[in-house]
KOLMARMAR-912402 format. One record per residue (C-alpha): x, y, z; residue number from 1. Coordinates in pm, 1 decimal, decimal comma. Each point is the difference from the previous one (the first is absolute). Example, Ala and Ser with C-alpha at 12.3 -4.5 7.8 and 13.67 -1.06 7.14 Angstrom:
! KOLMARMAR-912402
+----------+----------+----------+-----+
:        X :        Y :        Z : num :
+----------+----------+----------+-----+
:   1230,0 :   -450,0 :    780,0 :   1 :
:    137,0 :    344,0 :    -66,0 :   2 :
+----------+----------+----------+-----+
//
This chain:
! KOLMARMAR-912402
+----------+----------+----------+-----+
:        X :        Y :        Z : num :
+----------+----------+----------+-----+
:  -2632,9 :    188,3 :  -1680,7 :   1 :
:    191,2 :    325,2 :     50,6 :   2 :
:   -235,7 :     95,6 :    283,0 :   3 :
:     66,9 :   -331,1 :    175,0 :   4 :
:    374,3 :     55,7 :    -27,9 :   5 :
:    -20,2 :    361,2 :    115,8 :   6 :
:   -231,2 :    -70,3 :    296,2 :   7 :
:    268,9 :   -129,7 :    242,4 :   8 :
:    224,3 :    297,7 :    -78,8 :   9 :
:   -284,6 :    246,0 :     55,5 :  10 :
:    -82,7 :   -169,0 :    330,9 :  11 :
:    364,9 :     22,8 :    105,4 :  12 :
:     10,8 :    370,0 :    -93,4 :  13 :
:   -308,7 :     72,7 :    208,6 :  14 :
:    140,1 :   -192,1 :    296,6 :  15 :
:    332,1 :    186,9 :    -31,2 :  16 :
:   -178,9 :    334,5 :     -4,1 :  17 :
:   -212,8 :    -92,5 :    301,9 :  18 :
:    299,9 :   -123,8 :    201,1 :  19 :
:    196,9 :    312,4 :    -89,7 :  20 :
:   -275,3 :    239,8 :    102,4 :  21 :
:    -94,4 :   -184,2 :    319,0 :  22 :
:    344,2 :    -87,0 :    136,1 :  23 :
:    306,6 :    112,1 :   -192,9 :  24 :
:    -85,4 :    362,0 :    -84,7 :  25 :
:    -98,8 :     94,7 :    359,4 :  26 :
:    325,5 :   -157,7 :    122,0 :  27 :
:    206,8 :    186,9 :   -260,3 :  28 :
:   -167,4 :    329,2 :     91,2 :  29 :
:     46,6 :    -60,9 :    372,6 :  30 :
:    372,1 :    -51,1 :    -58,9 :  31 :
:     24,8 :    321,8 :   -201,8 :  32 :
:     88,1 :   -186,4 :   -320,4 :  33 :
:   -277,5 :    124,3 :   -226,6 :  34 :
:    261,3 :     74,4 :   -268,9 :  35 :
:     49,1 :   -372,8 :    -57,2 :  36 :
:   -371,5 :    -84,8 :    -19,6 :  37 :
:     39,8 :   -115,9 :   -361,1 :  38 :
:    274,9 :   -242,5 :     92,9 :  39 :
:   -205,1 :   -111,4 :    300,5 :  40 :
:   -289,6 :    -83,7 :   -232,0 :  41 :
:    229,6 :   -221,6 :   -208,0 :  42 :
:    127,1 :   -159,0 :    320,2 :  43 :
:   -360,3 :    -73,6 :     96,6 :  44 :
:    -26,7 :   -213,0 :   -312,6 :  45 :
:    303,5 :   -203,4 :    105,9 :  46 :
:   -143,9 :    -31,7 :    351,6 :  47 :
:   -336,0 :   -123,6 :   -126,6 :  48 :
:    163,7 :   -245,3 :   -238,0 :  49 :
:    219,8 :   -124,0 :    284,7 :  50 :
:   -303,6 :    -61,8 :    219,5 :  51 :
:   -163,6 :   -200,0 :   -278,4 :  52 :
:    320,1 :   -200,2 :    -48,7 :  53 :
:     25,0 :    -75,4 :    372,0 :  54 :
:   -356,6 :   -129,1 :     -7,2 :  55 :
:     77,2 :   -220,2 :   -300,3 :  56 :
:    316,5 :   -138,1 :    160,3 :  57 :
:   -167,4 :    -64,9 :    334,4 :  58 :
:   -325,8 :   -151,3 :   -126,4 :  59 :
:     54,8 :   -155,2 :   -342,5 :  60 :
:    364,2 :   -105,8 :     31,3 :  61 :
:    -58,1 :    -98,0 :    362,1 :  62 :
:   -275,5 :   -239,0 :   -110,1 :  63 :
:    225,0 :   -135,1 :   -274,6 :  64 :
:    280,3 :    -71,3 :    247,1 :  65 :
:   -236,5 :   -179,0 :    235,9 :  66 :
:   -142,3 :   -204,9 :   -286,7 :  67 :
:    323,6 :   -126,9 :   -155,8 :  68 :
:    302,8 :     93,3 :    212,3 :  69 :
:    347,8 :   -104,1 :   -104,1 :  70 :
:    117,1 :      1,6 :    363,7 :  71 :
:   -155,8 :     -0,6 :    346,4 :  72 :
:    174,9 :    252,7 :    226,0 :  73 :
:     30,4 :    -15,1 :    376,2 :  74 :
:    194,7 :    325,5 :     48,4 :  75 :
:   -194,2 :    299,6 :   -130,4 :  76 :
:    246,3 :    271,1 :    109,4 :  77 :
:    180,7 :     30,5 :   -336,9 :  78 :
:   -338,3 :     30,4 :   -170,3 :  79 :
:   -103,7 :    282,9 :    232,3 :  80 :
:    313,7 :    192,7 :    -94,5 :  81 :
:    -93,9 :    -38,8 :   -367,4 :  82 :
:   -344,7 :    135,5 :     85,2 :  83 :
:    160,3 :    316,6 :    141,1 :  84 :
:    201,2 :     45,9 :   -321,5 :  85 :
:   -322,7 :    -33,8 :   -198,9 :  86 :
:   -175,6 :    263,8 :    210,4 :  87 :
:    289,3 :    242,2 :    -54,0 :  88 :
:     -7,3 :    -54,8 :   -375,3 :  89 :
:   -368,5 :    -33,7 :    -79,0 :  90 :
:   -134,1 :    272,9 :    232,1 :  91 :
:    218,5 :    262,5 :   -161,1 :  92 :
:    266,6 :     50,9 :    268,2 :  93 :
:    274,3 :    -91,7 :   -245,5 :  94 :
:   -167,2 :    216,9 :   -264,2 :  95 :
:      4,9 :    287,4 :    250,1 :  96 :
:    375,1 :    -42,5 :     34,3 :  97 :
:     36,3 :      6,2 :   -378,0 :  98 :
:   -206,6 :    319,7 :    -13,3 :  99 :
:    259,2 :    184,3 :    209,5 : 100 :
:    308,2 :   -159,6 :   -160,9 : 101 :
:    -43,9 :   -152,8 :   -343,7 : 102 :
:   -287,4 :    205,0 :   -144,5 : 103 :
:    183,7 :    336,7 :     26,4 : 104 :
:    301,3 :   -151,0 :   -178,1 : 105 :
:   -212,6 :   -138,3 :   -283,4 : 106 :
:   -186,4 :    331,3 :    -32,0 : 107 :
:    330,0 :    187,6 :    -13,0 : 108 :
:    125,0 :   -231,4 :   -275,6 : 109 :
:   -320,0 :     52,9 :   -197,9 : 110 :
:     30,2 :    377,6 :     28,0 : 111 :
:    367,0 :     -4,1 :    -98,8 : 112 :
:    -78,2 :   -226,6 :   -293,9 : 113 :
:   -262,6 :    241,5 :   -129,5 : 114 :
:    248,3 :    286,8 :     32,1 : 115 :
:    237,1 :   -199,4 :   -222,1 : 116 :
:   -277,6 :    -58,5 :   -252,0 : 117 :
:    -55,5 :   -365,4 :     88,7 : 118 :
:   -347,8 :   -147,6 :    -26,0 : 119 :
:   -126,3 :   -332,7 :    138,5 : 120 :
:     -2,8 :   -282,5 :   -250,0 : 121 :
:   -372,1 :    -92,8 :     37,5 : 122 :
:     26,3 :   -364,4 :    -92,1 : 123 :
:   -369,5 :    -26,5 :    -86,5 : 124 :
:     44,8 :    270,7 :   -265,0 : 125 :
:    241,2 :   -202,8 :   -211,9 : 126 :
:   -284,7 :   -176,3 :   -180,1 : 127 :
:   -302,8 :    184,0 :   -138,7 : 128 :
:   -316,2 :    -50,5 :    199,9 : 129 :
:    156,1 :   -177,2 :    300,4 : 130 :
:    -30,7 :    302,5 :    226,9 : 131 :
:   -373,7 :      5,2 :    -78,3 : 132 :
:    -35,5 :   -359,0 :    124,8 : 133 :
:     70,2 :     17,1 :    376,4 : 134 :
:      4,7 :   -377,4 :     54,4 : 135 :
:    247,0 :    -57,5 :   -283,9 : 136 :
:    217,8 :    284,9 :    127,5 : 137 :
:    -16,8 :   -144,0 :    352,4 : 138 :
:    102,0 :   -347,2 :   -123,5 : 139 :
:    289,9 :    151,8 :   -195,2 : 140 :
:    133,4 :    186,7 :    301,9 : 141 :
:    -52,9 :   -307,6 :    219,2 : 142 :
:    217,3 :   -215,9 :   -225,4 : 143 :
:    275,0 :    263,7 :    -13,7 : 144 :
:      3,2 :     50,0 :    378,0 : 145 :
:     -4,0 :   -375,9 :     54,9 : 146 :
:    299,7 :    -39,7 :   -231,7 : 147 :
:    183,5 :    265,1 :    202,7 : 148 :
:   -106,0 :   -174,3 :    321,6 : 149 :
:    151,6 :   -326,1 :   -120,5 : 150 :
:    341,2 :    159,3 :    -55,2 : 151 :
:    -17,3 :    197,9 :    323,4 : 152 :
:    -74,3 :   -325,6 :    183,2 : 153 :
:    294,7 :   -170,3 :   -167,1 : 154 :
:    223,5 :    287,9 :    106,8 : 155 :
:   -115,2 :    -47,8 :    360,7 : 156 :
:    128,1 :   -357,7 :    -23,6 : 157 :
:    312,1 :     70,1 :   -208,0 : 158 :
:    170,1 :    293,4 :    175,5 : 159 :
:    141,1 :    -81,5 :    344,2 : 160 :
:    -80,1 :    338,9 :    152,4 : 161 :
:   -362,6 :    -14,6 :   -116,2 : 162 :
:    -41,2 :   -362,8 :    103,6 : 163 :
:    118,2 :    105,8 :    347,4 : 164 :
:   -325,8 :    196,8 :     24,8 : 165 :
:   -229,3 :   -225,0 :   -202,7 : 166 :
:    102,6 :   -306,8 :    202,1 : 167 :
:   -238,6 :    115,4 :    272,9 : 168 :
:   -293,0 :    -75,6 :   -229,8 : 169 :
:    127,9 :   -354,3 :    -58,5 : 170 :
:     81,2 :    -70,6 :    363,6 : 171 :
:   -363,1 :    -81,1 :     85,0 : 172 :
:    -13,6 :   -376,0 :     68,4 : 173 :
:   -379,4 :     20,7 :     43,6 : 174 :
:    -98,5 :    172,7 :   -321,5 : 175 :
:   -363,0 :    106,0 :    -14,1 : 176 :
:   -248,0 :    258,4 :   -122,5 : 177 :
:    159,3 :    285,8 :    200,3 : 178 :
:    358,5 :    -70,4 :   -114,5 : 179 :
:     -0,5 :    211,5 :   -316,6 : 180 :
:     78,0 :    319,9 :    192,7 : 181 :
:    270,6 :   -153,2 :    220,3 : 182 :
:    273,9 :    215,8 :   -150,3 : 183 :
:    279,3 :    222,2 :    115,0 : 184 :
:   -121,2 :    359,8 :    -21,9 : 185 :
:    307,5 :    103,2 :   -201,4 : 186 :
:    -65,3 :   -284,8 :   -243,4 : 187 :
:   -357,6 :    123,5 :    -43,0 : 188 :
:    118,5 :    358,1 :    -44,2 : 189 :
:    245,1 :    -94,5 :   -275,5 : 190 :
:   -266,3 :   -194,6 :   -186,4 : 191 :
:   -252,6 :    281,8 :     36,4 : 192 :
:    255,4 :    253,5 :   -126,6 : 193 :
:     82,9 :   -202,5 :   -311,2 : 194 :
:   -365,4 :    -59,2 :    -87,4 : 195 :
:    -84,8 :    366,5 :     61,2 : 196 :
:    274,5 :     99,5 :   -243,7 : 197 :
:   -125,1 :   -255,5 :   -253,3 : 198 :
:   -352,0 :    137,5 :     34,1 : 199 :
:    135,9 :    351,5 :    -55,5 : 200 :
:    192,4 :   -105,3 :   -311,2 : 201 :
:   -297,1 :   -184,5 :   -149,2 : 202 :
:   -247,3 :    274,9 :     79,9 : 203 :
:   -220,0 :   -233,9 :    202,5 : 204 :
:   -313,8 :    167,9 :    128,7 : 205 :
:    -34,2 :     -3,6 :    382,0 : 206 :
:   -322,5 :   -202,9 :    -20,2 : 207 :
:    169,3 :   -259,2 :   -222,8 : 208 :
:    300,7 :    -19,1 :    229,9 : 209 :
:   -221,8 :    -47,0 :    303,1 : 210 :
:   -209,0 :   -269,9 :   -171,4 : 211 :
:    311,1 :   -192,4 :   -107,6 : 212 :
:    143,8 :     23,7 :    351,3 : 213 :
:   -320,9 :   -119,9 :    166,0 : 214 :
:    -49,2 :   -289,4 :   -244,0 : 215 :
:    360,1 :   -108,5 :     50,2 : 216 :
:    -21,0 :     20,2 :    379,9 : 217 :
:   -322,8 :   -199,9 :     11,7 : 218 :
:    136,2 :   -286,7 :   -206,8 : 219 :
:    332,6 :      5,9 :    184,4 : 220 :
:   -189,7 :    -58,5 :    323,6 : 221 :
:   -167,7 :   -300,8 :   -163,9 : 222 :
:    336,4 :   -130,1 :   -123,9 : 223 :
:    138,3 :     -5,9 :    353,9 : 224 :
:   -304,3 :   -171,6 :    151,1 : 225 :
:     52,8 :   -318,0 :    199,3 : 226 :
:   -229,4 :   -178,3 :   -244,7 : 227 :
:     45,6 :   -313,9 :   -205,8 : 228 :
:   -111,4 :    172,5 :   -317,0 : 229 :
:    110,1 :      5,3 :   -361,6 : 230 :
:   -152,9 :    109,3 :   -330,6 : 231 :
:     61,6 :   -313,4 :   -208,0 : 232 :
:     89,2 :     84,9 :   -362,0 : 233 :
:    -68,8 :    368,2 :     72,1 : 234 :
:    301,3 :     -0,3 :    233,8 : 235 :
:    210,6 :     80,0 :   -305,3 : 236 :
:   -207,1 :    313,4 :    -58,2 : 237 :
:    -48,3 :    136,5 :    354,0 : 238 :
:    210,7 :    -48,1 :    315,0 : 239 :
:   -166,4 :   -239,5 :    245,7 : 240 :
:     70,4 :    -63,3 :    371,1 : 241 :
:    178,3 :   -325,2 :    -92,4 : 242 :
:    219,3 :    170,5 :   -260,0 : 243 :
:     95,2 :    275,3 :    243,9 : 244 :
:     53,8 :   -238,6 :    290,7 : 245 :
:    275,3 :   -162,8 :   -205,4 : 246 :
:    162,5 :    343,6 :    -12,5 : 247 :
:      3,6 :     -0,1 :    382,4 : 248 :
:    114,2 :   -362,4 :     28,6 : 249 :
:    318,7 :    -67,9 :    194,5 : 250 :
:    286,8 :    -60,3 :   -243,0 : 251 :
:   -218,2 :     48,7 :   -307,3 : 252 :
:   -151,2 :    345,9 :     -4,0 : 253 :
:    330,3 :    131,6 :    130,4 : 254 :
:    350,9 :   -148,0 :    -26,1 : 255 :
:   -129,3 :   -246,3 :   -257,8 : 256 :
:    351,4 :    -44,7 :   -137,6 : 257 :
:    143,3 :    -92,9 :    341,2 : 258 :
:     71,5 :    145,7 :    346,0 : 259 :
:    110,9 :    362,5 :     -8,1 : 260 :
:    -90,3 :     44,1 :   -367,9 : 261 :
:   -249,8 :    273,8 :    -72,2 : 262 :
:   -270,3 :    -79,3 :   -251,9 : 263 :
:   -323,8 :   -192,3 :      3,0 : 264 :
:   -314,8 :    -69,2 :   -198,6 : 265 :
:   -353,8 :    128,7 :    -58,0 : 266 :
:     57,3 :    373,9 :     26,8 : 267 :
:   -318,8 :     95,4 :   -185,8 : 268 :
:   -226,6 :    245,5 :    183,1 : 269 :
:   -330,8 :    -70,7 :   -175,5 : 270 :
:    105,6 :   -153,9 :   -329,5 : 271 :
:    225,5 :   -309,3 :    -15,8 : 272 :
:     69,6 :     80,9 :   -364,9 : 273 :
:    330,8 :    165,0 :     77,2 : 274 :
:    126,5 :   -298,0 :    203,0 : 275 :
:    -81,5 :   -226,5 :   -292,8 : 276 :
:    159,0 :    239,5 :   -249,1 : 277 :
:    324,0 :     47,9 :    195,7 : 278 :
:     40,6 :   -353,0 :    135,9 : 279 :
:    -80,0 :     55,0 :    368,5 : 280 :
:   -334,6 :   -184,5 :     14,6 : 281 :
:    -55,4 :   -314,1 :    210,2 : 282 :
:   -334,3 :   -177,4 :    -24,0 : 283 :
:    -17,5 :   -281,2 :    253,2 : 284 :
:   -296,4 :   -160,1 :    174,0 : 285 :
:    137,5 :     52,5 :    350,0 : 286 :
:    -52,1 :    236,4 :    294,8 : 287 :
:    344,4 :      3,0 :    165,9 : 288 :
:    105,7 :    163,0 :    330,5 : 289 :
:     85,6 :    368,9 :    -27,1 : 290 :
:    293,4 :    199,0 :    133,8 : 291 :
:    371,8 :     49,7 :    -62,3 : 292 :
:    262,0 :   -271,6 :     15,5 : 293 :
:    216,3 :    175,8 :    261,3 : 294 :
:   -294,4 :     -0,4 :    243,1 : 295 :
:     24,1 :   -378,6 :     35,3 : 296 :
:    181,5 :   -126,4 :    312,2 : 297 :
:    248,7 :   -200,2 :   -208,3 : 298 :
:     86,9 :    317,4 :   -197,0 : 299 :
:     58,9 :    219,9 :    303,0 : 300 :
:   -354,0 :     99,5 :     97,9 : 301 :
:     30,3 :    365,4 :   -100,7 : 302 :
:   -230,9 :    236,1 :    189,1 : 303 :
:   -214,1 :    235,3 :   -210,3 : 304 :
:   -181,7 :    147,2 :    299,5 : 305 :
:   -318,0 :    -85,3 :    182,4 : 306 :
:   -160,3 :    344,2 :     12,7 : 307 :
:    -45,2 :    281,2 :   -250,0 : 308 :
:    270,6 :    233,3 :    130,9 : 309 :
:    248,1 :   -282,6 :     55,6 : 310 :
:    -57,6 :   -108,6 :   -360,9 : 311 :
:     55,1 :    354,3 :   -125,2 : 312 :
:    323,1 :     44,9 :    196,4 : 313 :
:    140,1 :   -338,1 :   -104,2 : 314 :
:    -77,3 :     90,8 :   -360,5 : 315 :
:    205,5 :    317,6 :     29,7 : 316 :
:    282,7 :   -198,8 :    156,1 : 317 :
:     -6,1 :   -248,4 :   -289,0 : 318 :
:     -1,9 :    290,3 :   -245,7 : 319 :
:    300,1 :    161,8 :    168,1 : 320 :
:    188,9 :   -329,1 :     -2,1 : 321 :
:    -75,7 :    -52,9 :   -370,3 : 322 :
:    115,1 :    352,7 :    -87,6 : 323 :
:    322,0 :    -42,5 :    199,2 : 324 :
:     77,3 :   -327,2 :   -176,7 : 325 :
:    -64,0 :    167,6 :   -334,5 : 326 :
:    230,1 :    291,8 :     78,3 : 327 :
:    270,5 :   -238,1 :    122,9 : 328 :
+----------+----------+----------+-----+
//
């Protein structure tokens, strides 16, 4: 049994090594960056995983959307923009930006912490024997990170300045399998920074952190799929596309308490447990339209941008406006 479980990981490791030696290492050496070869090898893992995810989204989720679509679209332009966001995220371009910005900050914090005598918590070491059981340790870290993700997601919907950025994600009226990465880059950076700090505090191993990230991303792509799909009774154990579509529903997933009121429902990332525990869960057998109330013509028809750079600039403008209102 252990050999069957280990086989996919060994195959991935061999593919990562082959891709690194054939493509990435020659490129790094040609650019005179041999000193970062170790980091480039880690980046190759993210690149390979991203390629596998893109294949899954395109083939498997594409077939699912054609089989049981919630909506039939005539204008594919918004979907193509989401595809560009997904390429940036899943092919490592965003990770490359983090390497030059966030990673040095986290490394500096780790070094300073060791100078002060601080040691990572190592969550899997709190109970005897857990660290020797990698799957149990992985499940433990997954639950903890998912709990943090729930509260981070609620903050994105509760704080006006953060919602000003996160609103871009909810502005997609044609939500589909590529929509998960339709985010403002600053919003993504803030989330990545908080989770990197949490991983540092908990002593999460890089391989564990990567596995949790990849599992989460894969299921988030499924949750956003334009597919009439639910998990039946299991929907209370694992977030389904129907459960998450309610989170994106106009006037329900956001502004559920009325126009202009921040809030919403179904914030769970992978586990709907936290929504049920803290009273934010909605289980309904519907697949409603997605978007934000102020996009509707009768509410003013607010523009969130048609292209990637327009969406990014409008997000910064909304952020500035929210900060000015707060200071006033």
